[in-house]
N, CA and C atoms as a LAMMPS dump frame, in Angstrom:
ITEM: TIMESTEP
0
ITEM: NUMBER OF ATOMS
486
ITEM: BOX BOUNDS ff ff ff
-5.0000000000000000e+02 5.0000000000000000e+02
-5.0000000000000000e+02 5.0000000000000000e+02
-5.0000000000000000e+02 5.0000000000000000e+02
ITEM: ATOMS id mol type element x y z
1 1 1 N 337.643 278.103 -127.245
2 1 2 C 338.54 277.01 -127.322
3 1 3 C 339.922 277.327 -126.83
4 2 1 N 340.47 276.475 -125.927
5 2 2 C 341.854 276.719 -125.421
6 2 3 C 342.919 276.358 -126.522
7 3 1 N 343.76 277.334 -126.755
8 3 2 C 344.82 277.18 -127.759
9 3 3 C 346.099 277.748 -127.09
10 4 1 N 346.923 276.886 -126.579
11 4 2 C 348.172 277.407 -125.981
12 4 3 C 347.899 278.347 -124.832
13 5 1 N 348.364 279.553 -124.939
14 5 2 C 348.195 280.567 -123.896
15 5 3 C 346.828 281.179 -123.849
16 6 1 N 346.019 280.996 -124.832
17 6 2 C 344.735 281.694 -124.958
18 6 3 C 343.568 280.672 -124.92
19 7 1 N 342.394 281.168 -124.304
20 7 2 C 341.143 280.516 -124.49
21 7 3 C 340.296 281.462 -125.245
22 8 1 N 339.988 281.137 -126.523
23 8 2 C 339.17 281.951 -127.362
24 8 3 C 337.681 281.665 -127.223
25 9 1 N 336.855 282.659 -127.333
26 9 2 C 335.47 282.506 -127.333
27 9 3 C 334.82 283.63 -128.146
28 10 1 N 333.62 283.388 -128.634
29 10 2 C 332.927 284.437 -129.444
30 10 3 C 331.408 284.252 -129.439
31 11 1 N 330.925 283.09 -129.712
32 11 2 C 329.569 282.925 -129.971
33 11 3 C 328.785 282.857 -128.679
34 12 1 N 327.423 283.084 -128.766
35 12 2 C 326.562 283.076 -127.605
36 12 3 C 326.494 281.678 -126.908
37 13 1 N 326.939 280.694 -127.637
38 13 2 C 326.94 279.378 -127.069
39 13 3 C 328.076 279.159 -126.083
40 14 1 N 329.017 280.057 -126.037
41 14 2 C 330.113 279.98 -125.101
42 14 3 C 329.722 280.516 -123.717
43 15 1 N 330.003 279.767 -122.694
44 15 2 C 329.591 280.285 -121.34
45 15 3 C 330.303 281.613 -120.97
46 16 1 N 331.336 281.997 -121.781
47 16 2 C 332.082 283.233 -121.497
48 16 3 C 331.379 284.347 -122.197
49 17 1 N 330.434 284.13 -123.073
50 17 2 C 329.72 285.221 -123.806
51 17 3 C 328.804 285.961 -122.867
52 18 1 N 328.671 287.271 -123.061
53 18 2 C 327.754 288.146 -122.313
54 18 3 C 326.319 287.674 -122.612
55 19 1 N 326.071 287.022 -123.785
56 19 2 C 324.713 286.591 -124.156
57 19 3 C 324.389 285.18 -123.679
58 20 1 N 325.319 284.483 -123.041
59 20 2 C 325.105 283.124 -122.656
60 20 3 C 323.954 283.069 -121.591
61 21 1 N 322.949 282.25 -121.761
62 21 2 C 321.834 282.326 -120.814
63 21 3 C 322.133 281.672 -119.456
64 22 1 N 321.996 282.393 -118.445
65 22 2 C 322.146 281.901 -117.053
66 22 3 C 321.506 282.839 -116.119
67 23 1 N 320.903 282.346 -115.075
68 23 2 C 320.284 283.227 -114.171
69 23 3 C 321.201 283.554 -112.96
70 24 1 N 321.141 284.787 -112.557
71 24 2 C 321.823 285.26 -111.291
72 24 3 C 321.133 286.469 -110.773
73 25 1 N 321.343 286.7 -109.484
74 25 2 C 320.611 287.798 -108.811
75 25 3 C 321.636 288.785 -108.213
76 26 1 N 321.298 290.107 -108.396
77 26 2 C 322.089 291.13 -107.742
78 26 3 C 321.125 292.166 -107.27
79 27 1 N 321.273 292.491 -105.997
80 27 2 C 320.395 293.527 -105.355
81 27 3 C 318.892 293.311 -105.611
82 28 1 N 318.484 292.086 -105.518
83 28 2 C 317.044 291.718 -105.622
84 28 3 C 316.507 291.616 -107.04
85 29 1 N 317.379 291.917 -107.998
86 29 2 C 316.977 291.781 -109.468
87 29 3 C 317.536 290.439 -109.997
88 30 1 N 316.742 289.785 -110.772
89 30 2 C 317.137 288.518 -111.431
90 30 3 C 317.503 288.85 -112.852
91 31 1 N 318.694 288.425 -113.264
92 31 2 C 319.137 288.633 -114.674
93 31 3 C 319.248 287.339 -115.384
94 32 1 N 319.026 287.384 -116.69
95 32 2 C 319.035 286.135 -117.464
96 32 3 C 320.303 285.957 -118.224
97 33 1 N 321.151 286.957 -118.251
98 33 2 C 322.511 286.862 -118.856
99 33 3 C 323.291 288.067 -118.413
100 34 1 N 324.609 288.029 -118.627
101 34 2 C 325.493 289.117 -118.277
102 34 3 C 325.218 290.371 -119.114
103 35 1 N 324.773 290.189 -120.289
104 35 2 C 324.434 291.395 -121.151
105 35 3 C 323.319 292.203 -120.531
106 36 1 N 322.312 291.483 -120.016
107 36 2 C 321.189 292.177 -119.361
108 36 3 C 321.667 293.001 -118.165
109 37 1 N 322.549 292.417 -117.365
110 37 2 C 323.075 293.117 -116.194
111 37 3 C 323.837 294.342 -116.641
112 38 1 N 324.734 294.201 -117.639
113 38 2 C 325.555 295.248 -118.1
114 38 3 C 324.718 296.452 -118.631
115 39 1 N 323.727 296.08 -119.486
116 39 2 C 322.877 297.15 -120.038
117 39 3 C 321.989 297.811 -119.032
118 40 1 N 321.509 297.021 -118.079
119 40 2 C 320.638 297.498 -116.967
120 40 3 C 321.496 298.524 -116.159
121 41 1 N 322.695 298.151 -115.74
122 41 2 C 323.617 299.017 -114.962
123 41 3 C 323.987 300.195 -115.78
124 42 1 N 324.215 300.158 -117.06
125 42 2 C 324.483 301.242 -117.907
126 42 3 C 323.339 302.273 -117.834
127 43 1 N 322.131 301.814 -118.031
128 43 2 C 320.912 302.652 -117.942
129 43 3 C 320.813 303.327 -116.559
130 44 1 N 321.051 302.525 -115.549
131 44 2 C 320.96 303.112 -114.208
132 44 3 C 322.083 304.147 -113.959
133 45 1 N 323.256 303.918 -114.51
134 45 2 C 324.409 304.885 -114.304
135 45 3 C 323.974 306.23 -114.827
136 46 1 N 323.19 306.278 -115.905
137 46 2 C 322.813 307.577 -116.496
138 46 3 C 321.33 308.001 -116.113
139 47 1 N 320.87 307.361 -115.029
140 47 2 C 319.55 307.647 -114.445
141 47 3 C 318.402 307.571 -115.441
142 48 1 N 318.512 306.66 -116.406
143 48 2 C 317.513 306.289 -117.397
144 48 3 C 316.66 305.139 -116.896
145 49 1 N 315.782 305.35 -115.938
146 49 2 C 315.07 304.298 -115.297
147 49 3 C 314.115 303.532 -116.21
148 50 1 N 313.566 304.294 -117.088
149 50 2 C 312.566 303.675 -118.136
150 50 3 C 313.287 302.616 -118.953
151 51 1 N 314.474 302.987 -119.399
152 51 2 C 315.271 302.037 -120.292
153 51 3 C 315.757 300.83 -119.381
154 52 1 N 316.144 301.175 -118.185
155 52 2 C 316.533 300.092 -117.272
156 52 3 C 315.449 299.072 -117.041
157 53 1 N 314.218 299.503 -116.876
158 53 2 C 313.063 298.605 -116.709
159 53 3 C 312.835 297.814 -117.951
160 54 1 N 312.924 298.487 -119.148
161 54 2 C 312.654 297.797 -120.42
162 54 3 C 313.757 296.725 -120.585
163 55 1 N 314.992 296.987 -120.205
164 55 2 C 316.043 295.974 -120.332
165 55 3 C 315.748 294.801 -119.408
166 56 1 N 315.239 295.007 -118.221
167 56 2 C 314.885 293.968 -117.288
168 56 3 C 313.723 293.075 -117.877
169 57 1 N 312.835 293.785 -118.585
170 57 2 C 311.666 293.09 -119.155
171 57 3 C 311.987 292.329 -120.457
172 58 1 N 313.121 292.702 -121.111
173 58 2 C 313.494 292.061 -122.367
174 58 3 C 313.906 290.575 -122.131
175 59 1 N 313.618 289.781 -123.165
176 59 2 C 313.932 288.337 -123.041
177 59 3 C 315.057 287.953 -123.99
178 60 1 N 315.442 288.779 -124.936
179 60 2 C 316.469 288.361 -125.83
180 60 3 C 317.695 289.331 -125.668
181 61 1 N 318.863 288.742 -125.532
182 61 2 C 320.114 289.548 -125.404
183 61 3 C 320.286 290.665 -126.434
184 62 1 N 319.988 290.341 -127.672
185 62 2 C 320.206 291.361 -128.754
186 62 3 C 319.292 292.592 -128.459
187 63 1 N 318.041 292.316 -127.994
188 63 2 C 317.182 293.45 -127.596
189 63 3 C 317.751 294.249 -126.441
190 64 1 N 318.262 293.581 -125.463
191 64 2 C 318.885 294.205 -124.312
192 64 3 C 320.024 295.141 -124.713
193 65 1 N 320.867 294.599 -125.648
194 65 2 C 322.035 295.32 -126.211
195 65 3 C 321.495 296.58 -126.967
196 66 1 N 320.383 296.362 -127.782
197 66 2 C 319.892 297.509 -128.536
198 66 3 C 319.33 298.549 -127.635
199 67 1 N 318.676 298.163 -126.567
200 67 2 C 318.147 299.132 -125.611
201 67 3 C 319.276 299.844 -124.912
202 68 1 N 320.347 299.141 -124.609
203 68 2 C 321.487 299.784 -123.94
204 68 3 C 322.134 300.833 -124.817
205 69 1 N 321.997 300.72 -126.12
206 69 2 C 322.538 301.707 -126.994
207 69 3 C 321.633 302.949 -127.14
208 70 1 N 320.481 302.885 -126.558
209 70 2 C 319.524 303.988 -126.563
210 70 3 C 319.388 304.767 -125.222
211 71 1 N 320.359 304.558 -124.326
212 71 2 C 320.221 305.139 -122.972
213 71 3 C 320.258 306.681 -123.085
214 72 1 N 319.267 307.298 -122.499
215 72 2 C 319.223 308.729 -122.46
216 72 3 C 320.322 309.285 -121.506
217 73 1 N 320.927 310.347 -121.994
218 73 2 C 321.95 310.981 -121.186
219 73 3 C 323.347 310.307 -121.303
220 74 1 N 323.532 309.36 -122.196
221 74 2 C 324.768 308.597 -122.242
222 74 3 C 325.925 309.54 -122.503
223 75 1 N 327.001 309.252 -121.749
224 75 2 C 328.266 310.047 -121.969
225 75 3 C 329.364 309.022 -121.966
226 76 1 N 330.114 308.977 -123.104
227 76 2 C 331.141 307.93 -123.325
228 76 3 C 332.218 308.001 -122.293
229 77 1 N 332.63 309.258 -121.928
230 77 2 C 333.7 309.37 -120.989
231 77 3 C 333.295 308.785 -119.53
232 78 1 N 332.059 309.077 -119.205
233 78 2 C 331.56 308.483 -117.917
234 78 3 C 331.471 306.948 -118.019
235 79 1 N 330.954 306.435 -119.144
236 79 2 C 330.828 305.02 -119.369
237 79 3 C 332.235 304.386 -119.246
238 80 1 N 333.256 305.023 -119.887
239 80 2 C 334.608 304.403 -119.879
240 80 3 C 335.118 304.296 -118.457
241 81 1 N 334.705 305.247 -117.551
242 81 2 C 335.159 305.218 -116.196
243 81 3 C 334.511 304.029 -115.403
244 82 1 N 333.334 303.593 -115.83
245 82 2 C 332.525 302.627 -115.042
246 82 3 C 332.342 301.273 -115.649
247 83 1 N 332.601 301.157 -116.965
248 83 2 C 332.307 299.865 -117.66
249 83 3 C 333.094 298.696 -117.099
250 84 1 N 334.314 298.858 -116.743
251 84 2 C 335.072 297.686 -116.246
252 84 3 C 334.474 297.132 -114.987
253 85 1 N 334.174 298.015 -113.966
254 85 2 C 333.549 297.636 -112.751
255 85 3 C 332.228 296.977 -112.918
256 86 1 N 331.396 297.574 -113.818
257 86 2 C 330.101 296.963 -114.131
258 86 3 C 330.185 295.607 -114.671
259 87 1 N 330.957 295.429 -115.681
260 87 2 C 331.042 294.086 -116.323
261 87 3 C 331.759 293.096 -115.371
262 88 1 N 332.747 293.537 -114.592
263 88 2 C 333.364 292.699 -113.62
264 88 3 C 332.328 292.236 -112.576
265 89 1 N 331.545 293.134 -112.001
266 89 2 C 330.611 292.716 -110.942
267 89 3 C 329.511 291.823 -111.501
268 90 1 N 329.049 292.036 -112.74
269 90 2 C 328.114 291.164 -113.361
270 90 3 C 328.663 289.791 -113.557
271 91 1 N 329.852 289.649 -113.975
272 91 2 C 330.44 288.335 -114.198
273 91 3 C 330.892 287.663 -112.866
274 92 1 N 331.177 288.436 -111.876
275 92 2 C 331.35 287.88 -110.585
276 92 3 C 330.137 287.15 -110.044
277 93 1 N 328.956 287.806 -110.29
278 93 2 C 327.651 287.264 -109.912
279 93 3 C 327.344 286.023 -110.793
280 94 1 N 327.499 286.173 -112.092
281 94 2 C 327.185 285.154 -113.049
282 94 3 C 327.936 283.825 -112.716
283 95 1 N 329.302 283.923 -112.535
284 95 2 C 330.057 282.768 -112.299
285 95 3 C 330.061 282.351 -110.845
286 96 1 N 329.884 283.266 -109.895
287 96 2 C 329.874 283.013 -108.504
288 96 3 C 328.579 282.321 -108.091
289 97 1 N 327.488 282.503 -108.811
290 97 2 C 326.202 281.903 -108.481
291 97 3 C 325.871 280.666 -109.324
292 98 1 N 326.725 280.262 -110.254
293 98 2 C 326.486 279.188 -111.149
294 98 3 C 327.686 278.281 -111.155
295 99 1 N 327.706 277.222 -110.137
296 99 2 C 328.88 276.428 -109.992
297 99 3 C 329.378 275.768 -111.28
298 100 1 N 328.506 275.301 -112.136
299 100 2 C 328.974 274.634 -113.365
300 100 3 C 329.716 275.623 -114.295
301 101 1 N 329.245 276.858 -114.329
302 101 2 C 329.98 277.822 -115.12
303 101 3 C 331.24 278.201 -114.528
304 102 1 N 331.271 278.263 -113.159
305 102 2 C 332.537 278.577 -112.463
306 102 3 C 333.612 277.512 -112.761
307 103 1 N 333.133 276.247 -112.724
308 103 2 C 334.116 275.155 -113.038
309 103 3 C 334.62 275.288 -114.465
310 104 1 N 333.811 275.685 -115.42
311 104 2 C 334.289 275.878 -116.786
312 104 3 C 335.317 277.053 -116.826
313 105 1 N 334.985 278.141 -116.103
314 105 2 C 335.958 279.233 -116.041
315 105 3 C 337.243 278.831 -115.41
316 106 1 N 337.214 278.139 -114.317
317 106 2 C 338.398 277.686 -113.675
318 106 3 C 339.293 276.774 -114.443
319 107 1 N 338.526 276.02 -115.343
320 107 2 C 339.267 275.067 -116.194
321 107 3 C 340.153 275.743 -117.251
322 108 1 N 340.07 277.052 -117.377
323 108 2 C 340.857 277.851 -118.293
324 108 3 C 342.189 278.313 -117.643
325 109 1 N 342.372 277.912 -116.414
326 109 2 C 343.525 278.305 -115.638
327 109 3 C 344.848 278.225 -116.501
328 110 1 N 345.609 279.24 -116.411
329 110 2 C 346.901 279.269 -117.165
330 110 3 C 346.8 279.844 -118.604
331 111 1 N 345.585 280.298 -118.942
332 111 2 C 345.357 280.954 -120.199
333 111 3 C 344.724 282.318 -120.047
334 112 1 N 344.859 283.16 -121.021
335 112 2 C 344.179 284.408 -121.069
336 112 3 C 342.867 284.163 -121.922
337 113 1 N 341.829 284.599 -121.324
338 113 2 C 340.56 284.535 -122.095
339 113 3 C 340.498 285.657 -123.14
340 114 1 N 340.056 285.256 -124.301
341 114 2 C 340.107 286.155 -125.454
342 114 3 C 338.834 286.146 -126.211
343 115 1 N 338.103 287.328 -126.28
344 115 2 C 336.883 287.35 -127.107
345 115 3 C 337.353 287.692 -128.577
346 116 1 N 337.202 286.565 -129.345
347 116 2 C 337.703 286.676 -130.763
348 116 3 C 336.539 287.21 -131.58
349 117 1 N 336.139 288.445 -131.3
350 117 2 C 335.068 289.114 -132.054
351 117 3 C 335.716 289.994 -133.12
352 118 1 N 335.539 289.628 -134.369
353 118 2 C 336.198 290.352 -135.452
354 118 3 C 335.748 291.722 -135.667
355 119 1 N 334.551 292.073 -135.197
356 119 2 C 334.014 293.468 -135.285
357 119 3 C 333.973 294.25 -133.987
358 120 1 N 334.623 293.785 -132.985
359 120 2 C 334.549 294.447 -131.7
360 120 3 C 335.986 294.705 -131.221
361 121 1 N 336.355 295.975 -131.238
362 121 2 C 337.718 296.365 -130.87
363 121 3 C 337.788 296.92 -129.479
364 122 1 N 336.667 296.89 -128.794
365 122 2 C 336.635 297.291 -127.337
366 122 3 C 336.604 296.128 -126.471
367 123 1 N 335.54 295.36 -126.522
368 123 2 C 335.315 294.153 -125.685
369 123 3 C 336.135 292.916 -126.232
370 124 1 N 336.377 292.915 -127.505
371 124 2 C 337.099 291.858 -128.122
372 124 3 C 338.494 292.253 -128.696
373 125 1 N 339.033 291.416 -129.542
374 125 2 C 340.328 291.687 -130.093
375 125 3 C 340.31 292.202 -131.53
376 126 1 N 339.044 292.311 -132.154
377 126 2 C 338.94 292.804 -133.47
378 126 3 C 339.44 291.8 -134.53
379 127 1 N 339.508 290.534 -134.108
380 127 2 C 339.936 289.448 -135.029
381 127 3 C 339.189 288.21 -134.714
382 128 1 N 338.975 287.428 -135.758
383 128 2 C 338.372 286.073 -135.588
384 128 3 C 339.454 285.127 -135.051
385 129 1 N 339.022 284.086 -134.382
386 129 2 C 339.933 283.087 -133.869
387 129 3 C 340.732 282.467 -135.033
388 130 1 N 340.092 282.35 -136.165
389 130 2 C 340.73 281.703 -137.359
390 130 3 C 341.888 282.544 -137.995
391 131 1 N 341.932 283.837 -137.625
392 131 2 C 342.948 284.716 -138.143
393 131 3 C 344.261 284.412 -137.438
394 132 1 N 345.336 284.113 -138.176
395 132 2 C 346.658 283.787 -137.469
396 132 3 C 347.112 284.878 -136.588
397 133 1 N 346.756 286.174 -136.788
398 133 2 C 347.159 287.252 -135.888
399 133 3 C 346.469 287.145 -134.517
400 134 1 N 345.446 286.338 -134.396
401 134 2 C 344.748 286.238 -133.101
402 134 3 C 345.666 285.583 -132.054
403 135 1 N 346.66 284.839 -132.482
404 135 2 C 347.596 284.187 -131.55
405 135 3 C 348.789 285.023 -131.176
406 136 1 N 348.792 286.245 -131.695
407 136 2 C 349.921 287.193 -131.485
408 136 3 C 349.321 288.436 -130.83
409 137 1 N 349.368 288.542 -129.529
410 137 2 C 348.772 289.685 -128.778
411 137 3 C 349.189 291.079 -129.389
412 138 1 N 350.433 291.169 -129.85
413 138 2 C 350.869 292.438 -130.358
414 138 3 C 350.14 292.829 -131.686
415 139 1 N 349.437 291.908 -132.22
416 139 2 C 348.768 292.218 -133.502
417 139 3 C 347.192 292.325 -133.328
418 140 1 N 346.767 292.242 -132.036
419 140 2 C 345.357 292.408 -131.849
420 140 3 C 344.968 293.823 -132.187
421 141 1 N 343.773 293.96 -132.757
422 141 2 C 343.199 295.26 -133.106
423 141 3 C 342.277 295.797 -132.028
424 142 1 N 342.067 295.008 -131.071
425 142 2 C 341.099 295.447 -130.019
426 142 3 C 341.732 295.345 -128.61
427 143 1 N 341.019 295.877 -127.699
428 143 2 C 341.379 295.925 -126.251
429 143 3 C 341.204 294.582 -125.487
430 144 1 N 340.208 293.787 -125.957
431 144 2 C 339.959 292.538 -125.244
432 144 3 C 339.473 292.769 -123.852
433 145 1 N 338.674 293.778 -123.549
434 145 2 C 338.251 294.113 -122.219
435 145 3 C 337.444 292.968 -121.587
436 146 1 N 336.591 292.323 -122.373
437 146 2 C 335.791 291.259 -121.73
438 146 3 C 336.753 290.122 -121.427
439 147 1 N 337.719 289.754 -122.224
440 147 2 C 338.635 288.71 -121.919
441 147 3 C 339.467 289.016 -120.703
442 148 1 N 339.914 290.267 -120.574
443 148 2 C 340.655 290.769 -119.426
444 148 3 C 339.868 290.61 -118.161
445 149 1 N 338.581 291.023 -118.245
446 149 2 C 337.706 290.976 -117.1
447 149 3 C 337.444 289.567 -116.648
448 150 1 N 337.125 288.658 -117.606
449 150 2 C 336.907 287.245 -117.252
450 150 3 C 338.126 286.577 -116.684
451 151 1 N 339.332 286.962 -117.221
452 151 2 C 340.556 286.436 -116.648
453 151 3 C 340.69 286.842 -115.149
454 152 1 N 340.323 288.15 -114.9
455 152 2 C 340.35 288.649 -113.559
456 152 3 C 339.312 287.983 -112.645
457 153 1 N 338.123 287.812 -113.156
458 153 2 C 337.052 287.154 -112.391
459 153 3 C 337.495 285.722 -112.017
460 154 1 N 338.11 284.99 -112.97
461 154 2 C 338.612 283.665 -112.605
462 154 3 C 339.575 283.695 -111.473
463 155 1 N 340.512 284.691 -111.414
464 155 2 C 341.425 284.841 -110.338
465 155 3 C 340.762 285.185 -109.082
466 156 1 N 339.725 286.059 -109.182
467 156 2 C 339.041 286.502 -107.931
468 156 3 C 338.173 285.411 -107.359
469 157 1 N 337.652 284.518 -108.177
470 157 2 C 336.711 283.508 -107.633
471 157 3 C 337.528 282.188 -107.286
472 158 1 N 338.714 282.043 -107.756
473 158 2 C 339.474 280.813 -107.496
474 158 3 C 339.55 280.483 -106.026
475 159 1 N 339.799 281.455 -105.151
476 159 2 C 339.896 281.115 -103.711
477 159 3 C 338.663 280.631 -103.087
478 160 1 N 337.46 280.824 -103.763
479 160 2 C 336.157 280.45 -103.233
480 160 3 C 335.81 279.001 -103.39
481 161 1 N 336.68 278.31 -104.171
482 161 2 C 336.477 276.846 -104.525
483 161 3 C 337.483 276.026 -103.746
484 162 1 N 336.959 275.064 -103.002
485 162 2 C 337.868 274.172 -102.24
486 162 3 C 338.592 273.21 -103.115
C-alpha cells in the first residue's frame, strides 16, 4: 500500500511478493513465480542440479523456498555476491513479460518499495507496516533488499513503456 514516500508490501497477494503467481520465461525455463526463479538460480549457482530440478518441479512457493534452503554446497559469501543480480534479473523478467504487473509497478513511481516483513531483516525491513517505525527509514531493522531491487527494476523498465 502506498503511504507517502513508501509503497509497503508483504503478503503473497501483493504483485511485488516473490510468491505472487505469474508466469515468465528465462533461458527456455518457465517459472511460476519469482521465488522459483530465485531458488532455481541459487541451486544452479552452487551446481546443485538435482535441487534445481526439484525447484522447477515444485508447485508451491513455500516448497520452492524450503528446497532453496537445502542447496548442497551453499556458501553465504558467494550467495551475497550474486543474490542482488539473481533477484533483479528474475524480477526484470517477471515484470517485463507481464504488462499488467508492470503497470502496477510503474504506478508506484515516486515511492520506495518496502517489504514490510517483520521477520526478514535481509529482504525486508524487519518491521510490519503497522509499526510506526516502518515510516522512518533510519529505524528499519532490515536491509530491504527486495524493495531496493524492485525500485531499481521499476526504473530499469520505465523506458520500455511508451
